[in-house]
Biopython code that builds the backbone (N, CA, C, O; Angstrom):
import numpy as np
from Bio.PDB.StructureBuilder import StructureBuilder

atoms = [
    (1, "MET", "N", (2.463, 11.524, -9.741)),
    (1, "MET", "CA", (2.637, 12.128, -8.437)),
    (1, "MET", "C", (2.665, 11.034, -7.372)),
    (1, "MET", "O", (1.822, 10.138, -7.381)),
    (2, "ALA", "N", (3.607, 11.101, -6.476)),
    (2, "ALA", "CA", (3.742, 10.123, -5.402)),
    (2, "ALA", "C", (2.734, 10.387, -4.303)),
    (2, "ALA", "O", (2.407, 11.536, -4.005)),
    (3, "SER", "N", (2.237, 9.298, -3.693)),
    (3, "SER", "CA", (1.392, 9.486, -2.510)),
    (3, "SER", "C", (2.326, 9.649, -1.316)),
    (3, "SER", "O", (3.435, 9.116, -1.313)),
    (4, "LEU", "N", (1.875, 10.387, -0.305)),
    (4, "LEU", "CA", (2.739, 10.754, 0.817)),
    (4, "LEU", "C", (2.151, 10.260, 2.125)),
    (4, "LEU", "O", (0.969, 10.460, 2.405)),
    (5, "ILE", "N", (2.992, 9.611, 2.926)),
    (5, "ILE", "CA", (2.671, 9.314, 4.313)),
    (5, "ILE", "C", (3.457, 10.343, 5.106)),
    (5, "ILE", "O", (4.676, 10.230, 5.237)),
    (6, "GLY", "N", (2.767, 11.347, 5.638)),
    (6, "GLY", "CA", (3.392, 12.520, 6.246)),
    (6, "GLY", "C", (4.082, 12.259, 7.571)),
    (6, "GLY", "O", (3.884, 11.219, 8.198)),
    (7, "ARG", "N", (4.900, 13.225, 7.989)),
    (7, "ARG", "CA", (5.683, 13.138, 9.224)),
    (7, "ARG", "C", (4.826, 12.965, 10.465)),
    (7, "ARG", "O", (5.246, 12.322, 11.428)),
    (8, "ASP", "N", (3.631, 13.532, 10.448)),
    (8, "ASP", "CA", (2.771, 13.478, 11.628)),
    (8, "ASP", "C", (1.858, 12.254, 11.638)),
    (8, "ASP", "O", (0.962, 12.158, 12.476)),
    (9, "LEU", "N", (2.077, 11.319, 10.713)),
    (9, "LEU", "CA", (1.220, 10.148, 10.596)),
    (9, "LEU", "C", (1.972, 8.889, 11.003)),
    (9, "LEU", "O", (3.091, 8.647, 10.550)),
    (10, "THR", "N", (1.343, 8.083, 11.869)),
    (10, "THR", "CA", (1.871, 6.777, 12.253)),
    (10, "THR", "C", (0.832, 5.739, 11.871)),
    (10, "THR", "O", (-0.332, 5.849, 12.254)),
    (11, "ILE", "N", (1.251, 4.726, 11.113)),
    (11, "ILE", "CA", (0.362, 3.656, 10.695)),
    (11, "ILE", "C", (0.884, 2.369, 11.308)),
    (11, "ILE", "O", (2.038, 1.997, 11.098)),
    (12, "VAL", "N", (0.021, 1.679, 12.076)),
    (12, "VAL", "CA", (0.398, 0.452, 12.749)),
    (12, "VAL", "C", (-0.688, -0.575, 12.492)),
    (12, "VAL", "O", (-1.874, -0.263, 12.597)),
    (13, "GLY", "N", (-0.297, -1.798, 12.158)),
    (13, "GLY", "CA", (-1.296, -2.830, 11.953)),
    (13, "GLY", "C", (-0.680, -4.197, 11.837)),
    (13, "GLY", "O", (0.420, -4.351, 11.306)),
    (14, "SER", "N", (-1.377, -5.179, 12.325)),
    (14, "SER", "CA", (-0.955, -6.562, 12.172)),
    (14, "SER", "C", (-1.327, -6.999, 10.758)),
    (14, "SER", "O", (-2.459, -6.794, 10.319)),
    (15, "GLU", "N", (-0.389, -7.593, 10.057)),
    (15, "GLU", "CA", (-0.621, -8.025, 8.674)),
    (15, "GLU", "C", (-0.959, -6.851, 7.758)),
    (15, "GLU", "O", (-1.646, -7.029, 6.752)),
    (16, "LEU", "N", (-0.484, -5.660, 8.096)),
    (16, "LEU", "CA", (-0.765, -4.451, 7.321)),
    (16, "LEU", "C", (0.108, -4.405, 6.074)),
    (16, "LEU", "O", (1.313, -4.647, 6.144)),
    (17, "GLN", "N", (-0.504, -4.093, 4.930)),
    (17, "GLN", "CA", (0.232, -3.850, 3.697)),
    (17, "GLN", "C", (-0.287, -2.558, 3.095)),
    (17, "GLN", "O", (-1.489, -2.392, 2.890)),
    (18, "ILE", "N", (0.630, -1.649, 2.814)),
    (18, "ILE", "CA", (0.269, -0.414, 2.123)),
    (18, "ILE", "C", (0.834, -0.550, 0.718)),
    (18, "ILE", "O", (2.050, -0.547, 0.529)),
    (19, "ALA", "N", (-0.050, -0.669, -0.264)),
    (19, "ALA", "CA", (0.389, -0.945, -1.624)),
    (19, "ALA", "C", (-0.128, 0.135, -2.564)),
    (19, "ALA", "O", (-1.214, 0.682, -2.373)),
    (20, "ARG", "N", (0.680, 0.432, -3.591)),
    (20, "ARG", "CA", (0.305, 1.434, -4.587)),
    (20, "ARG", "C", (1.021, 1.107, -5.879)),
    (20, "ARG", "O", (2.190, 0.723, -5.859)),
    (21, "LYS", "N", (0.331, 1.253, -7.012)),
    (21, "LYS", "CA", (0.959, 1.005, -8.307)),
    (21, "LYS", "C", (2.063, 2.018, -8.598)),
    (21, "LYS", "O", (3.094, 1.666, -9.170)),
    (22, "GLY", "N", (1.855, 3.248, -8.213)),
    (22, "GLY", "CA", (2.796, 4.319, -8.529)),
    (22, "GLY", "C", (3.867, 4.469, -7.477)),
    (22, "GLY", "O", (4.300, 3.493, -6.865)),
    (23, "ASP", "N", (4.291, 5.701, -7.273)),
    (23, "ASP", "CA", (5.370, 6.005, -6.337)),
    (23, "ASP", "C", (4.794, 6.312, -4.955)),
    (23, "ASP", "O", (3.649, 6.744, -4.822)),
    (24, "ARG", "N", (5.609, 6.081, -3.940)),
    (24, "ARG", "CA", (5.194, 6.354, -2.560)),
    (24, "ARG", "C", (6.341, 7.052, -1.854)),
    (24, "ARG", "O", (7.504, 6.683, -2.015)),
    (25, "SER", "N", (6.001, 8.067, -1.070)),
    (25, "SER", "CA", (6.963, 8.775, -0.241)),
    (25, "SER", "C", (6.529, 8.621, 1.211)),
    (25, "SER", "O", (5.396, 8.946, 1.564)),
    (26, "VAL", "N", (7.440, 8.120, 2.056)),
    (26, "VAL", "CA", (7.134, 7.906, 3.468)),
    (26, "VAL", "C", (7.963, 8.891, 4.282)),
    (26, "VAL", "O", (9.192, 8.887, 4.214)),
    (27, "GLU", "N", (7.277, 9.736, 5.057)),
    (27, "GLU", "CA", (7.946, 10.682, 5.945)),
    (27, "GLU", "C", (7.618, 10.381, 7.405)),
    (27, "GLU", "O", (8.306, 10.867, 8.303)),
    (28, "GLY", "N", (6.586, 9.594, 7.653)),
    (28, "GLY", "CA", (6.158, 9.256, 9.008)),
    (28, "GLY", "C", (6.612, 7.867, 9.407)),
    (28, "GLY", "O", (7.668, 7.403, 8.978)),
    (29, "THR", "N", (5.799, 7.194, 10.242)),
    (29, "THR", "CA", (6.117, 5.860, 10.718)),
    (29, "THR", "C", (5.095, 4.870, 10.180)),
    (29, "THR", "O", (3.889, 5.087, 10.295)),
    (30, "VAL", "N", (5.584, 3.783, 9.594)),
    (30, "VAL", "CA", (4.722, 2.711, 9.106)),
    (30, "VAL", "C", (5.222, 1.405, 9.696)),
    (30, "VAL", "O", (6.336, 0.971, 9.403)),
    (31, "THR", "N", (4.393, 0.774, 10.536)),
    (31, "THR", "CA", (4.718, -0.543, 11.054)),
    (31, "THR", "C", (3.904, -1.531, 10.236)),
    (31, "THR", "O", (2.728, -1.766, 10.513)),
    (32, "GLY", "N", (4.530, -2.096, 9.247)),
    (32, "GLY", "CA", (3.861, -2.987, 8.310)),
    (32, "GLY", "C", (4.632, -2.976, 7.007)),
    (32, "GLY", "O", (5.753, -2.470, 6.952)),
    (33, "ASP", "N", (4.048, -3.524, 5.962)),
    (33, "ASP", "CA", (4.722, -3.634, 4.676)),
    (33, "ASP", "C", (4.352, -2.468, 3.775)),
    (33, "ASP", "O", (3.195, -2.048, 3.732)),
    (34, "VAL", "N", (5.344, -1.946, 3.052)),
    (34, "VAL", "CA", (5.129, -0.855, 2.104)),
    (34, "VAL", "C", (5.532, -1.367, 0.727)),
    (34, "VAL", "O", (6.677, -1.767, 0.520)),
    (35, "LEU", "N", (4.597, -1.353, -0.206)),
    (35, "LEU", "CA", (4.833, -1.854, -1.556)),
    (35, "LEU", "C", (4.405, -0.806, -2.568)),
    (35, "LEU", "O", (3.315, -0.245, -2.463)),
    (36, "ALA", "N", (5.252, -0.543, -3.541)),
    (36, "ALA", "CA", (4.929, 0.431, -4.591)),
    (36, "ALA", "C", (5.929, 0.255, -5.722)),
    (36, "ALA", "O", (6.859, -0.545, -5.615)),
    (37, "ALA", "N", (5.741, 0.995, -6.802)),
    (37, "ALA", "CA", (6.699, 0.936, -7.905)),
    (37, "ALA", "C", (8.046, 1.509, -7.456)),
    (37, "ALA", "O", (9.083, 0.863, -7.610)),
    (38, "ASP", "N", (8.026, 2.722, -6.902)),
    (38, "ASP", "CA", (9.218, 3.367, -6.353)),
    (38, "ASP", "C", (8.859, 3.876, -4.968)),
    (38, "ASP", "O", (7.765, 4.398, -4.757)),
    (39, "ILE", "N", (9.787, 3.725, -4.018)),
    (39, "ILE", "CA", (9.529, 4.157, -2.644)),
    (39, "ILE", "C", (10.667, 5.049, -2.177)),
    (39, "ILE", "O", (11.840, 4.700, -2.309)),
    (40, "GLN", "N", (10.304, 6.216, -1.623)),
    (40, "GLN", "CA", (11.252, 7.136, -1.001)),
    (40, "GLN", "C", (10.974, 7.120, 0.502)),
    (40, "GLN", "O", (9.863, 7.433, 0.931)),
    (41, "ILE", "N", (11.977, 6.757, 1.300)),
    (41, "ILE", "CA", (11.862, 6.781, 2.758)),
    (41, "ILE", "C", (12.607, 8.024, 3.229)),
    (41, "ILE", "O", (13.833, 8.089, 3.139)),
    (42, "GLY", "N", (11.865, 9.015, 3.734)),
    (42, "GLY", "CA", (12.441, 10.303, 4.115)),
    (42, "GLY", "C", (13.309, 10.231, 5.354)),
    (42, "GLY", "O", (13.309, 9.213, 6.047)),
    (43, "PRO", "N", (14.059, 11.302, 5.653)),
    (43, "PRO", "CA", (15.026, 11.310, 6.757)),
    (43, "PRO", "C", (14.419, 11.108, 8.135)),
    (43, "PRO", "O", (15.106, 10.619, 9.032)),
    (44, "GLU", "N", (13.152, 11.470, 8.337)),
    (44, "GLU", "CA", (12.524, 11.288, 9.646)),
    (44, "GLU", "C", (11.618, 10.061, 9.693)),
    (44, "GLU", "O", (10.992, 9.794, 10.719)),
    (45, "ALA", "N", (11.545, 9.322, 8.602)),
    (45, "ALA", "CA", (10.665, 8.159, 8.512)),
    (45, "ALA", "C", (11.243, 6.965, 9.249)),
    (45, "ALA", "O", (12.458, 6.790, 9.338)),
    (46, "VAL", "N", (10.327, 6.136, 9.783)),
    (46, "VAL", "CA", (10.693, 4.885, 10.444)),
    (46, "VAL", "C", (9.795, 3.796, 9.865)),
    (46, "VAL", "O", (8.570, 3.906, 9.913)),
    (47, "VAL", "N", (10.403, 2.744, 9.317)),
    (47, "VAL", "CA", (9.629, 1.654, 8.729)),
    (47, "VAL", "C", (10.189, 0.313, 9.206)),
    (47, "VAL", "O", (11.176, -0.176, 8.655)),
    (48, "PRO", "N", (9.558, -0.291, 10.239)),
    (48, "PRO", "CA", (9.900, -1.664, 10.581)),
    (48, "PRO", "C", (8.953, -2.592, 9.819)),
    (48, "PRO", "O", (7.755, -2.630, 10.101)),
    (49, "GLY", "N", (9.482, -3.325, 8.870)),
    (49, "GLY", "CA", (8.649, -4.214, 8.061)),
    (49, "GLY", "C", (9.290, -4.430, 6.712)),
    (49, "GLY", "O", (10.469, -4.131, 6.525)),
    (50, "LEU", "N", (8.526, -4.946, 5.774)),
    (50, "LEU", "CA", (8.994, -5.200, 4.424)),
    (50, "LEU", "C", (8.819, -3.945, 3.578)),
    (50, "LEU", "O", (7.764, -3.311, 3.601)),
    (51, "VAL", "N", (9.860, -3.595, 2.834)),
    (51, "VAL", "CA", (9.784, -2.536, 1.829)),
    (51, "VAL", "C", (10.063, -3.223, 0.503)),
    (51, "VAL", "O", (11.135, -3.798, 0.317)),
    (52, "ASN", "N", (9.107, -3.171, -0.424)),
    (52, "ASN", "CA", (9.210, -3.926, -1.672)),
    (52, "ASN", "C", (8.835, -3.015, -2.836)),
    (52, "ASN", "O", (7.707, -2.527, -2.909)),
    (53, "ALA", "N", (9.782, -2.787, -3.745)),
    (53, "ALA", "CA", (9.545, -1.907, -4.891)),
    (53, "ALA", "C", (10.586, -2.191, -5.962)),
    (53, "ALA", "O", (11.500, -2.990, -5.758)),
    (54, "HIS", "N", (10.441, -1.544, -7.085)),
    (54, "HIS", "CA", (11.477, -1.645, -8.115)),
    (54, "HIS", "C", (12.687, -0.811, -7.701)),
    (54, "HIS", "O", (13.829, -1.249, -7.843)),
    (55, "VAL", "N", (12.427, 0.404, -7.185)),
    (55, "VAL", "CA", (13.493, 1.290, -6.718)),
    (55, "VAL", "C", (13.142, 1.759, -5.309)),
    (55, "VAL", "O", (12.039, 2.251, -5.070)),
    (56, "VAL", "N", (14.087, 1.604, -4.371)),
    (56, "VAL", "CA", (13.897, 2.057, -2.994)),
    (56, "VAL", "C", (15.043, 2.999, -2.650)),
    (56, "VAL", "O", (16.212, 2.642, -2.790)),
    (57, "THR", "N", (14.700, 4.208, -2.197)),
    (57, "THR", "CA", (15.692, 5.185, -1.768)),
    (57, "THR", "C", (15.419, 5.488, -0.303)),
    (57, "THR", "O", (14.309, 5.877, 0.061)),
    (58, "ILE", "N", (16.447, 5.307, 0.549)),
    (58, "ILE", "CA", (16.251, 5.435, 1.988)),
    (58, "ILE", "C", (17.154, 6.514, 2.566)),
    (58, "ILE", "O", (18.370, 6.498, 2.376)),
    (59, "ALA", "N", (16.531, 7.457, 3.278)),
    (59, "ALA", "CA", (17.267, 8.457, 4.045)),
    (59, "ALA", "C", (16.917, 8.344, 5.522)),
    (59, "ALA", "O", (17.549, 8.990, 6.358)),
    (60, "GLY", "N", (15.910, 7.523, 5.855)),
    (60, "GLY", "CA", (15.441, 7.363, 7.229)),
    (60, "GLY", "C", (15.863, 6.032, 7.822)),
    (60, "GLY", "O", (16.935, 5.511, 7.515)),
    (61, "THR", "N", (14.998, 5.482, 8.684)),
    (61, "THR", "CA", (15.296, 4.252, 9.416)),
    (61, "THR", "C", (14.402, 3.125, 8.927)),
    (61, "THR", "O", (13.179, 3.263, 8.893)),
    (62, "VAL", "N", (15.016, 2.008, 8.547)),
    (62, "VAL", "CA", (14.274, 0.833, 8.093)),
    (62, "VAL", "C", (14.864, -0.404, 8.759)),
    (62, "VAL", "O", (16.081, -0.584, 8.802)),
    (63, "SER", "N", (13.970, -1.260, 9.283)),
    (63, "SER", "CA", (14.397, -2.559, 9.788)),
    (63, "SER", "C", (13.434, -3.597, 9.236)),
    (63, "SER", "O", (12.259, -3.306, 9.009)),
    (64, "GLY", "N", (13.919, -4.779, 9.025)),
    (64, "GLY", "CA", (13.090, -5.841, 8.464)),
    (64, "GLY", "C", (13.718, -6.389, 7.211)),
    (64, "GLY", "O", (14.771, -7.024, 7.271)),
    (65, "SER", "N", (13.085, -6.153, 6.061)),
    (65, "SER", "CA", (13.571, -6.680, 4.797)),
    (65, "SER", "C", (13.271, -5.678, 3.690)),
    (65, "SER", "O", (12.208, -5.057, 3.669)),
    (66, "ILE", "N", (14.220, -5.530, 2.770)),
    (66, "ILE", "CA", (14.039, -4.642, 1.621)),
    (66, "ILE", "C", (14.284, -5.464, 0.366)),
    (66, "ILE", "O", (15.327, -6.103, 0.225)),
    (67, "ARG", "N", (13.316, -5.444, -0.546)),
    (67, "ARG", "CA", (13.434, -6.174, -1.807)),
    (67, "ARG", "C", (13.210, -5.180, -2.946)),
    (67, "ARG", "O", (12.151, -4.560, -3.049)),
    (68, "ALA", "N", (14.226, -5.043, -3.796)),
    (68, "ALA", "CA", (14.115, -4.095, -4.906)),
    (68, "ALA", "C", (15.153, -4.407, -5.966)),
    (68, "ALA", "O", (16.151, -5.078, -5.698)),
    (69, "VAL", "N", (14.911, -3.918, -7.164)),
    (69, "VAL", "CA", (15.924, -4.014, -8.211)),
    (69, "VAL", "C", (17.091, -3.100, -7.839)),
    (69, "VAL", "O", (18.254, -3.495, -7.919)),
    (70, "LYS", "N", (16.764, -1.873, -7.432)),
    (70, "LYS", "CA", (17.792, -0.897, -7.066)),
    (70, "LYS", "C", (17.496, -0.349, -5.677)),
    (70, "LYS", "O", (16.381, 0.095, -5.402)),
    (71, "ILE", "N", (18.508, -0.384, -4.797)),
    (71, "ILE", "CA", (18.390, 0.178, -3.457)),
    (71, "ILE", "C", (19.476, 1.232, -3.298)),
    (71, "ILE", "O", (20.644, 0.984, -3.599)),
    (72, "ALA", "N", (19.083, 2.412, -2.822)),
    (72, "ALA", "CA", (20.037, 3.489, -2.553)),
    (72, "ALA", "C", (19.906, 3.897, -1.087)),
    (72, "ALA", "O", (18.830, 4.300, -0.646)),
    (73, "LEU", "N", (20.996, 3.792, -0.339)),
    (73, "LEU", "CA", (21.028, 4.232, 1.054)),
    (73, "LEU", "C", (21.720, 5.585, 1.088)),
    (73, "LEU", "O", (22.921, 5.679, 0.834)),
    (74, "ARG", "N", (20.964, 6.638, 1.402)),
    (74, "ARG", "CA", (21.508, 7.987, 1.488)),
    (74, "ARG", "C", (22.331, 8.135, 2.757)),
    (74, "ARG", "O", (22.275, 7.272, 3.633)),
    (75, "SER", "N", (23.082, 9.198, 2.866)),
    (75, "SER", "CA", (24.033, 9.376, 3.977)),
    (75, "SER", "C", (23.367, 9.358, 5.350)),
    (75, "SER", "O", (24.013, 8.999, 6.334)),
    (76, "ALA", "N", (22.094, 9.735, 5.440)),
    (76, "ALA", "CA", (21.395, 9.767, 6.736)),
    (76, "ALA", "C", (20.688, 8.448, 7.057)),
    (76, "ALA", "O", (20.077, 8.323, 8.118)),
    (77, "ALA", "N", (20.763, 7.471, 6.162)),
    (77, "ALA", "CA", (20.031, 6.209, 6.343)),
    (77, "ALA", "C", (20.567, 5.404, 7.520)),
    (77, "ALA", "O", (21.767, 5.369, 7.789)),
    (78, "LYS", "N", (19.619, 4.752, 8.217)),
    (78, "LYS", "CA", (19.943, 3.801, 9.283)),
    (78, "LYS", "C", (19.161, 2.538, 8.957)),
    (78, "LYS", "O", (17.945, 2.490, 9.142)),
    (79, "VAL", "N", (19.851, 1.525, 8.477)),
    (79, "VAL", "CA", (19.183, 0.330, 7.984)),
    (79, "VAL", "C", (19.720, -0.907, 8.688)),
    (79, "VAL", "O", (20.919, -1.184, 8.662)),
    (80, "SER", "N", (18.810, -1.645, 9.318)),
    (80, "SER", "CA", (19.155, -2.958, 9.863)),
    (80, "SER", "C", (18.147, -3.932, 9.273)),
    (80, "SER", "O", (17.259, -4.437, 9.961)),
    (81, "ALA", "N", (18.309, -4.179, 7.990)),
    (81, "ALA", "CA", (17.374, -5.004, 7.235)),
    (81, "ALA", "C", (18.150, -5.869, 6.256)),
    (81, "ALA", "O", (19.228, -5.492, 5.796)),
    (82, "GLU", "N", (17.601, -7.013, 5.947)),
    (82, "GLU", "CA", (18.190, -7.862, 4.927)),
    (82, "GLU", "C", (17.835, -7.272, 3.562)),
    (82, "GLU", "O", (16.661, -7.050, 3.263)),
    (83, "LEU", "N", (18.846, -7.020, 2.742)),
    (83, "LEU", "CA", (18.638, -6.400, 1.436)),
    (83, "LEU", "C", (18.702, -7.450, 0.337)),
    (83, "LEU", "O", (19.654, -8.227, 0.270)),
    (84, "HIS", "N", (17.701, -7.476, -0.515)),
    (84, "HIS", "CA", (17.667, -8.322, -1.710)),
    (84, "HIS", "C", (17.599, -7.365, -2.886)),
    (84, "HIS", "O", (16.630, -6.619, -3.022)),
    (85, "HIS", "N", (18.626, -7.379, -3.746)),
    (85, "HIS", "CA", (18.722, -6.337, -4.775)),
    (85, "HIS", "C", (19.502, -6.808, -5.978)),
    (85, "HIS", "O", (20.169, -7.842, -5.944)),
    (86, "ASN", "N", (19.408, -6.034, -7.041)),
    (86, "ASN", "CA", (20.241, -6.204, -8.215)),
    (86, "ASN", "C", (21.350, -5.153, -8.186)),
    (86, "ASN", "O", (22.479, -5.414, -8.601)),
    (87, "SER", "N", (21.011, -3.961, -7.690)),
    (87, "SER", "CA", (21.951, -2.844, -7.616)),
    (87, "SER", "C", (21.844, -2.194, -6.240)),
    (87, "SER", "O", (20.745, -1.973, -5.731)),
    (88, "LEU", "N", (23.007, -1.887, -5.639)),
    (88, "LEU", "CA", (23.026, -1.282, -4.304)),
    (88, "LEU", "C", (23.995, -0.113, -4.282)),
    (88, "LEU", "O", (25.150, -0.238, -4.688)),
    (89, "ILE", "N", (23.504, 1.034, -3.796)),
    (89, "ILE", "CA", (24.336, 2.227, -3.629)),
    (89, "ILE", "C", (24.295, 2.600, -2.152)),
    (89, "ILE", "O", (23.215, 2.764, -1.584)),
    (90, "ILE", "N", (25.458, 2.735, -1.531)),
    (90, "ILE", "CA", (25.530, 3.152, -0.131)),
    (90, "ILE", "C", (26.389, 4.407, -0.063)),
    (90, "ILE", "O", (27.593, 4.359, -0.316)),
    (91, "GLU", "N", (25.761, 5.539, 0.282)),
    (91, "GLU", "CA", (26.501, 6.789, 0.402)),
    (91, "GLU", "C", (27.319, 6.802, 1.693)),
    (91, "GLU", "O", (26.971, 6.148, 2.675)),
    (92, "GLU", "N", (28.402, 7.555, 1.667)),
    (92, "GLU", "CA", (29.226, 7.718, 2.858)),
    (92, "GLU", "C", (28.376, 8.287, 3.991)),
    (92, "GLU", "O", (27.639, 9.254, 3.797)),
    (93, "GLY", "N", (28.482, 7.687, 5.162)),
    (93, "GLY", "CA", (27.729, 8.128, 6.328)),
    (93, "GLY", "C", (26.517, 7.259, 6.621)),
    (93, "GLY", "O", (26.009, 7.270, 7.742)),
    (94, "ALA", "N", (26.042, 6.505, 5.629)),
    (94, "ALA", "CA", (24.896, 5.624, 5.852)),
    (94, "ALA", "C", (25.294, 4.509, 6.805)),
    (94, "ALA", "O", (26.421, 4.014, 6.765)),
    (95, "LYS", "N", (24.354, 4.119, 7.668)),
    (95, "LYS", "CA", (24.599, 3.028, 8.605)),
    (95, "LYS", "C", (23.808, 1.818, 8.131)),
    (95, "LYS", "O", (22.587, 1.883, 7.990)),
    (96, "PHE", "N", (24.512, 0.706, 7.885)),
    (96, "PHE", "CA", (23.889, -0.522, 7.385)),
    (96, "PHE", "C", (24.408, -1.707, 8.172)),
    (96, "PHE", "O", (25.607, -1.987, 8.170)),
    (97, "GLU", "N", (23.494, -2.410, 8.852)),
    (97, "GLU", "CA", (23.846, -3.609, 9.602)),
    (97, "GLU", "C", (22.922, -4.734, 9.177)),
    (97, "GLU", "O", (21.707, -4.623, 9.341)),
    (98, "SER", "N", (23.447, -5.780, 8.652)),
    (98, "SER", "CA", (22.723, -6.985, 8.282)),
    (98, "SER", "C", (23.425, -7.604, 7.101)),
    (98, "SER", "O", (24.655, -7.611, 7.052)),
    (99, "LYS", "N", (22.663, -8.133, 6.128)),
    (99, "LYS", "CA", (23.324, -8.708, 4.974)),
    (99, "LYS", "C", (22.681, -8.239, 3.683)),
    (99, "LYS", "O", (21.503, -7.886, 3.623)),
    (100, "SER", "N", (23.509, -8.254, 2.664)),
    (100, "SER", "CA", (23.113, -7.823, 1.338)),
    (100, "SER", "C", (23.183, -9.039, 0.421)),
    (100, "SER", "O", (24.218, -9.699, 0.329)),
    (101, "LEU", "N", (22.072, -9.329, -0.258)),
    (101, "LEU", "CA", (22.007, -10.487, -1.142)),
    (101, "LEU", "C", (21.712, -10.013, -2.557)),
    (101, "LEU", "O", (20.643, -9.468, -2.828)),
    (102, "HIS", "N", (22.670, -10.225, -3.458)),
    (102, "HIS", "CA", (22.492, -9.819, -4.841)),
    (102, "HIS", "C", (21.608, -10.838, -5.550)),
    (102, "HIS", "O", (21.799, -12.045, -5.404)),
    (103, "SER", "N", (20.646, -10.346, -6.314)),
    (103, "SER", "CA", (19.743, -11.220, -7.049)),
    (103, "SER", "C", (19.328, -10.522, -8.334)),
    (103, "SER", "O", (19.112, -9.310, -8.345)),
    (104, "ASN", "N", (19.216, -11.275, -9.405)),
    (104, "ASN", "CA", (18.724, -10.707, -10.654)),
    (104, "ASN", "C", (17.207, -10.781, -10.747)),
    (104, "ASN", "O", (16.620, -10.286, -11.710)),
    (105, "ALA", "N", (16.570, -11.390, -9.761)),
    (105, "ALA", "CA", (15.102, -11.536, -9.785)),
    (105, "ALA", "C", (14.434, -10.183, -9.544)),
    (105, "ALA", "O", (14.931, -9.354, -8.781)),
    (106, "GLN", "N", (13.320, -9.983, -10.197)),
    (106, "GLN", "CA", (12.522, -8.775, -10.013)),
    (106, "GLN", "C", (11.700, -8.938, -8.732)),
    (106, "GLN", "O", (11.298, -10.055, -8.407)),
    (107, "PRO", "N", (11.444, -7.859, -8.005)),
    (107, "PRO", "CA", (10.586, -7.978, -6.815)),
    (107, "PRO", "C", (9.182, -8.357, -7.241)),
    (107, "PRO", "O", (8.697, -7.887, -8.270)),
    (108, "SER", "N", (8.527, -9.197, -6.466)),
    (108, "SER", "CA", (7.159, -9.574, -6.780)),
    (108, "SER", "C", (6.204, -8.641, -6.049)),
    (108, "SER", "O", (5.999, -8.764, -4.842)),
    (109, "LEU", "N", (5.633, -7.723, -6.782)),
    (109, "LEU", "CA", (4.696, -6.763, -6.210)),
    (109, "LEU", "C", (3.284, -7.329, -6.356)),
    (109, "LEU", "O", (2.967, -7.945, -7.374)),
    (110, "PRO", "N", (2.440, -7.125, -5.352)),
    (110, "PRO", "CA", (1.082, -7.655, -5.444)),
    (110, "PRO", "C", (0.281, -6.880, -6.472)),
    (110, "PRO", "O", (0.580, -5.718, -6.746)),
    (111, "PRO", "N", (-0.743, -7.515, -7.048)),
    (111, "PRO", "CA", (-1.614, -6.761, -7.978)),
    (111, "PRO", "C", (-2.366, -5.696, -7.194)),
    (111, "PRO", "O", (-2.901, -5.965, -6.118)),
    (112, "ILE", "N", (-2.404, -4.486, -7.739)),
    (112, "ILE", "CA", (-3.050, -3.372, -7.037)),
    (112, "ILE", "C", (-4.183, -2.845, -7.896)),
    (112, "ILE", "O", (-4.869, -1.902, -7.502)),
]
sb = StructureBuilder()
sb.init_structure("model")
sb.init_model(0)
sb.init_chain("A")
sb.init_seg("    ")
for serial, (resi, resn, name, xyz) in enumerate(atoms, 1):
    if name == "N":
        sb.init_residue(resn, " ", resi, " ")
    sb.init_atom(name, np.array(xyz, "f"), 0.0, 1.0, " ", f" {name:<3s}", serial, name[0])
structure = sb.get_structure()
């Protein structure tokens, strides 16, 4: 079961890292780094910071940096982040501004 950061929750912190071994679903606002095995960024979510996981699926707004083996930008996504990935899917309608860097390296997740 994924842990959820709900729509009515805003998390802000200097040097903040939210890490989890399992899956994470973000529906609210997180100003800081989000690290997990798989991360779902919901349509109303806002994440300025690092998103680091094996699989990242984005339907909301992300700025900063995204590091993952697989990144999927859904049609509602608004991303202005540098992408480091092995696989990238961008659905029609997604907004992506920045650069995409293909890499075979696995994301380095912190021990949790």
